[in-house]
C-alpha positions as CSV (number, residue, x, y, z in Angstrom):
1,M,37.4,7.8,37.6
2,A,33.7,8.0,36.8
3,S,34.2,11.1,34.7
4,R,37.1,9.5,32.7
5,S,35.2,6.4,31.9
6,G,32.2,8.5,31.0
7,Q,34.3,10.3,28.4
8,K,34.4,7.1,26.4
9,I,30.7,7.0,26.0
10,K,30.1,10.8,25.9
11,L,29.3,10.8,22.2
12,F,26.5,8.2,22.7
13,H,25.0,10.3,25.4
14,I,25.1,13.4,23.3
15,V,23.1,11.6,20.6
16,D,20.6,10.5,23.2
17,I,20.3,14.1,24.6
18,L,19.7,15.5,21.1
19,R,17.1,12.8,20.4
20,E,15.3,13.3,23.7
21,Y,15.5,17.1,24.2
22,S,15.7,18.7,20.7
23,D,13.7,19.2,17.6
24,D,13.3,21.9,15.0
25,A,11.2,24.0,17.4
26,H,13.4,23.3,20.4
27,P,17.1,23.4,19.7
28,I,19.5,22.7,22.5
29,N,22.8,24.7,22.9
30,A,26.2,23.4,24.0
31,T,25.8,24.8,27.6
32,E,22.6,22.9,28.0
33,I,24.2,19.7,26.6
34,C,27.0,20.1,29.2
35,E,24.3,20.4,32.0
36,K,22.6,17.2,30.8
37,L,25.9,15.4,30.7
38,A,26.8,16.6,34.2
39,A,23.5,15.1,35.5
40,L,24.8,11.8,34.1
41,G,28.1,12.2,35.9
42,I,30.1,13.2,32.8
43,T,32.1,16.4,32.8
44,A,32.3,18.3,29.5
45,E,33.5,21.7,28.3
46,R,31.3,23.8,26.0
47,K,34.0,24.0,23.4
48,A,34.5,20.3,23.3
49,I,30.8,19.8,22.6
50,Y,31.2,21.6,19.2
51,S,34.0,19.2,18.4
52,D,31.9,16.2,19.5
53,I,29.0,17.3,17.3
54,E,31.2,17.8,14.3
55,C,32.5,14.2,14.9
56,L,28.9,12.9,15.0
57,I,28.0,14.8,11.8
58,N,31.0,13.3,10.0
59,Y,29.9,9.9,11.1
60,G,26.5,10.4,9.5
61,Y,24.1,11.9,12.1
62,D,21.8,14.6,10.7
63,I,22.6,17.2,13.4
64,I,21.5,20.7,12.3
65,K,22.8,24.0,13.7
66,T,20.2,26.8,13.9
67,H,19.7,30.3,15.1
68,T,15.9,30.2,15.4
69,P,14.1,30.2,17.7
70,K,17.5,30.3,19.5
71,N,21.1,29.3,18.9
72,G,21.6,25.6,19.2
73,F,21.4,22.2,17.6
74,F,18.7,19.6,16.9
75,L,18.6,16.1,15.5
76,G,17.1,16.4,12.0
77,E,16.4,13.0,10.4
78,R,15.4,10.3,12.8
79,E,14.7,6.6,12.5
80,F,11.0,7.5,12.1
81,E,9.6,10.9,11.2
82,L,6.9,12.4,13.5
83,P,3.9,11.5,11.1
84,E,5.3,8.0,10.8
85,I,5.3,7.6,14.6
86,Y,1.8,8.9,14.9
87,L,0.6,6.5,12.1
88,L,2.3,3.4,13.7
89,A,1.1,4.3,17.2
90,D,-2.5,4.7,16.1
91,A,-2.3,1.5,14.1
92,V,-1.1,-0.4,17.2
93,K,-3.8,1.2,19.4
94,T,-6.6,0.2,17.1
95,A,-5.3,-3.3,16.0
96,K,-7.6,-5.9,17.6
97,F,-5.1,-8.7,17.6
98,I,-2.7,-6.9,19.9
99,S,-3.7,-7.0,23.6
100,P,-4.2,-3.8,25.6
101,K,-1.0,-4.5,27.7
102,K,1.2,-5.1,24.6
103,S,-0.4,-2.1,22.8
104,R,0.6,0.2,25.6
105,K,4.1,-1.2,25.7
106,L,4.6,-0.9,21.9
107,V,3.1,2.7,21.8
108,S,5.5,3.7,24.7
109,K,8.5,2.4,22.7
110,L,7.4,4.3,19.6
111,E,6.8,7.5,21.6
112,N,10.2,7.2,23.2
113,M,11.6,7.8,19.7
114,L,10.1,11.3,19.8
115,S,11.5,14.3,21.6
116,V,10.0,15.1,25.0
117,Y,8.1,18.0,23.4
118,N,6.4,15.9,20.7
119,R,5.8,13.1,23.2
120,T,3.7,15.5,25.3
121,E,1.7,16.7,22.3
122,K,1.0,13.0,21.4
123,K,-0.7,12.2,24.7
124,Y,-4.1,13.1,23.4
125,G,-3.9,10.2,20.8
126,V,-6.4,7.4,19.9
127,Y,-8.2,5.8,22.9
128,I,-7.4,2.1,23.4
129,D,-10.7,0.2,23.6
130,N,-10.0,-2.9,25.8
131,N,-13.3,-4.4,24.8
132,V,-12.3,-5.0,21.1
133,K,-8.7,-6.1,21.9
134,T,-7.6,-9.7,22.2
135,K,-6.8,-10.9,25.7
136,N,-4.2,-13.4,24.3
137,E,-0.8,-12.2,25.6
138,D,1.0,-15.0,23.7
139,I,0.4,-13.7,20.2
140,F,4.0,-12.3,19.7
141,Y,5.5,-15.7,20.8
142,S,3.1,-17.4,18.4
143,I,4.2,-15.2,15.5
144,D,7.9,-15.8,16.4
145,T,7.3,-19.6,16.3
146,I,5.4,-19.4,13.0
147,C,8.3,-17.4,11.5
148,E,10.7,-20.0,12.7
149,A,8.6,-22.8,11.1
150,L,8.4,-20.9,7.8
151,R,12.2,-20.6,7.8
152,A,12.8,-24.2,8.8
153,K,10.0,-25.5,6.5
154,K,8.4,-27.4,9.4
155,Q,4.8,-27.9,10.6
156,I,3.5,-26.4,13.8
157,Y,1.2,-27.6,16.6
158,F,-1.2,-25.4,18.6
159,K,-4.5,-25.1,20.4
160,Y,-7.2,-23.1,18.6
161,G,-10.0,-21.4,20.4
162,I,-13.6,-21.0,19.2
163,R,-16.3,-19.2,21.2
164,A,-19.4,-21.1,22.2
165,L,-22.4,-20.7,24.5
166,S,-22.3,-22.7,27.7
167,S,-25.4,-24.4,29.3
168,D,-25.7,-21.4,31.6
169,R,-25.7,-18.9,28.7
170,R,-22.1,-17.7,29.2
171,I,-19.8,-17.2,26.3
172,V,-16.8,-19.6,26.7
173,T,-13.8,-20.5,24.5
174,E,-13.4,-24.2,23.5
175,Y,-10.0,-25.3,22.3
176,K,-9.1,-28.0,19.7
177,T,-5.6,-29.0,18.7
178,H,-4.2,-28.7,15.2
179,T,-1.1,-29.6,13.3
180,V,-0.6,-27.6,10.1
181,T,1.8,-26.5,7.5
182,P,2.1,-22.6,7.6
183,F,2.5,-20.7,4.4
184,A,2.0,-17.1,5.3
185,M,0.6,-14.6,7.7
186,T,-1.6,-11.7,6.6
187,W,-3.4,-8.8,8.3
188,Q,-6.9,-8.7,6.8
189,D,-10.2,-7.2,8.0
190,D,-8.5,-5.9,11.2
191,H,-7.3,-9.4,12.2
192,Y,-4.0,-11.3,11.8
193,Y,-4.4,-14.6,10.0
194,L,-2.3,-17.7,9.4
195,I,-2.8,-19.2,6.0
196,C,-2.0,-22.9,6.4
197,N,-2.9,-26.5,5.4
198,K,-3.8,-29.7,7.3
199,D,-2.3,-32.8,5.8
200,K,-5.6,-34.6,5.3
201,Y,-7.1,-31.8,3.2
202,D,-6.1,-30.4,-0.2
203,N,-7.0,-26.8,0.5
204,L,-5.9,-23.8,2.5
205,M,-7.4,-22.7,5.8
206,H,-7.3,-19.3,7.5
207,L,-6.9,-19.2,11.2
208,R,-6.8,-16.1,13.4
209,I,-3.5,-15.9,15.2
210,D,-5.0,-14.2,18.3
211,R,-7.0,-17.4,18.8
212,M,-4.0,-19.7,18.8
213,K,-2.3,-20.8,22.0
214,S,0.7,-22.9,22.9
215,V,2.2,-22.8,19.4
216,A,5.1,-25.2,19.1
217,L,7.5,-26.2,16.3
218,T,7.4,-29.9,15.2
219,D,9.9,-32.1,13.4
220,I,7.3,-32.8,10.6
221,P,8.4,-31.4,7.2
222,A,6.1,-28.8,5.7
223,R,3.9,-29.8,2.9
224,P,4.9,-28.3,-0.5
225,I,2.4,-25.7,-1.8
226,N,2.3,-27.4,-5.3
227,E,0.6,-30.5,-3.6
228,I,-2.3,-28.2,-2.6
229,M,-2.3,-25.8,-5.5
230,P,-0.9,-27.7,-8.5
231,G,1.2,-25.6,-10.9
232,I,2.3,-23.2,-8.2
233,D,5.9,-23.4,-6.9
234,S,5.8,-20.5,-4.5
235,F,2.9,-18.9,-2.5
236,D,2.1,-15.3,-3.3
237,V,0.1,-14.1,-0.3
238,G,-0.8,-10.7,-1.9
239,D,-2.3,-12.3,-5.0
240,Y,-4.1,-14.9,-2.9
241,T,-5.7,-12.6,-0.3
242,K,-6.9,-10.0,-2.8
243,R,-9.3,-12.6,-4.3
244,L,-10.9,-13.5,-0.9
245,F,-13.8,-11.9,0.9
246,G,-13.6,-11.8,4.7
247,M,-10.8,-14.5,4.6
248,F,-13.4,-17.0,3.5
249,S,-12.0,-19.6,1.1
250,G,-14.0,-20.9,-1.9
251,D,-13.6,-22.0,-5.5
252,M,-11.9,-19.4,-7.7
253,M,-14.2,-18.3,-10.5
254,E,-14.5,-15.5,-13.0
255,V,-17.3,-13.3,-11.6
256,E,-19.1,-10.6,-13.6
257,L,-21.1,-8.0,-11.8
258,I,-23.3,-5.1,-13.0
259,C,-23.0,-2.2,-10.6
260,S,-24.6,1.2,-10.1
261,K,-22.2,4.0,-10.9
262,K,-22.9,5.6,-7.5
263,I,-20.9,2.8,-5.8
264,L,-17.9,3.0,-8.1
265,E,-15.8,4.4,-5.2
266,R,-16.6,1.4,-2.9
267,I,-16.1,-1.1,-5.7
268,T,-12.6,0.2,-6.6
269,D,-11.8,0.3,-2.8
270,R,-12.5,-3.4,-2.7
271,F,-11.4,-4.7,-6.1
272,G,-8.8,-2.1,-7.1
273,E,-8.6,0.3,-10.0
274,D,-7.3,-2.3,-12.4
275,I,-10.7,-4.1,-12.7
276,F,-11.7,-5.0,-16.3
277,I,-14.7,-2.9,-17.1
278,R,-16.8,-4.5,-19.9
279,N,-19.8,-2.2,-20.5
280,V,-20.9,1.2,-19.3
281,T,-24.4,2.8,-19.5
282,D,-25.7,6.1,-18.1
283,E,-26.4,4.4,-14.7
284,T,-24.3,1.2,-14.5
285,F,-21.0,-0.4,-15.3
286,T,-20.1,-4.1,-15.7
287,F,-16.8,-5.6,-14.6
288,S,-15.3,-9.0,-14.1
289,Q,-12.8,-10.3,-11.6
290,K,-11.5,-13.8,-10.6
291,V,-12.4,-14.2,-6.9
292,A,-13.2,-16.9,-4.4
293,V,-17.0,-17.6,-4.5
294,S,-18.0,-17.9,-0.8
295,V,-20.7,-16.9,1.6
296,A,-18.7,-13.7,2.4
297,L,-18.9,-12.7,-1.3
298,V,-22.7,-13.3,-1.2
299,T,-22.9,-11.1,1.9
300,F,-20.9,-8.4,0.1
301,I,-23.2,-8.4,-2.9
302,T,-26.5,-8.5,-0.9
303,N,-25.3,-5.6,1.3
304,Y,-25.6,-3.3,-1.7
305,G,-29.1,-4.5,-2.6
306,K,-30.2,-3.4,-6.1
307,D,-26.9,-1.6,-6.7
308,I,-25.2,-4.9,-7.6
309,K,-26.5,-7.6,-9.8
310,V,-24.7,-10.9,-10.6
311,K,-24.4,-11.5,-14.3
312,S,-22.3,-14.7,-14.0
313,P,-21.5,-17.4,-12.9
314,E,-24.9,-19.1,-12.4
315,I,-23.8,-20.7,-9.1
316,L,-23.2,-17.3,-7.6
317,K,-26.5,-16.0,-8.9
318,Q,-28.3,-18.9,-7.2
319,M,-26.4,-18.3,-4.0
320,V,-27.6,-14.7,-3.9
321,K,-31.2,-15.7,-4.7
322,D,-31.1,-18.3,-1.9
323,R,-29.8,-15.7,0.5
324,A,-32.5,-13.2,-0.4
325,K,-35.2,-15.9,0.1
326,E,-33.8,-16.8,3.5
327,I,-33.9,-13.2,4.6
328,L,-37.4,-12.7,3.3
329,E,-38.7,-15.9,5.0
330,I,-37.8,-14.8,8.5
331,Y,-39.9,-11.7,8.1
332,E,-43.0,-13.4,6.6
């Protein structure tokens, strides 16, 4: 009886066997597939395996017959190719907003998409540094609730943690409650942020999702984006974030910078290759870009010392001068 019922799901098991035990360097033949099925309590004849594989190919599975390094079959195209699995697994391992426990679980799921042979080779991968990972295990529930709020156009309520020093010199986390309208989530500067608005302010705020706890959906309607950003009917997260520095908000202004040619690579990495270059000399180039003028932008400019000079606006020039004076004063 077990064998007869097993016949109904035999094709599914053959796909699993090919996914688990075959790749282009390790084909599996019909006899070996029969042995794997027998271990699952399913009887199968070698000749029937060829018919089953033909059926799976007709359905759309990329099963390839080969004679090297031996006669057999392997699963060609998978949901993810080997380099894609490596890329995704390493991104999960190094993402600070994913806890160590969740990172290991996600990486394990990704590696289970590989054959046993590739899985063994992957074990040497990127080390997970627990010290830089969030300890917030609720982040995926938070993301799910935020997505639900975006779909339902509702506000959310949550507790937000900020680190502080206690009287006995310990680092503690203090929580405050917030109710906000969510507009988008974005991964910037190795952290996952929620871009949102509080009703009493006419601006956008950026909150790290790994610092949010007890996220809950409310019945309060979301605030329309055109109330906060007049003239804008829909929020373009890509256009918005590319003008920010370190997820610090600020007034959007046309900024003109004179830069040394030796930092061109780093400038294009940060601003893109479509920057509007105005003047070029033997040693410098000048370009302009509309960005948020903030303390993070000032930090970016001062980090390059004499290799970046602000040409305009005046308010940014003064901010850089003030920062330089502050740094000089602590050493005098």
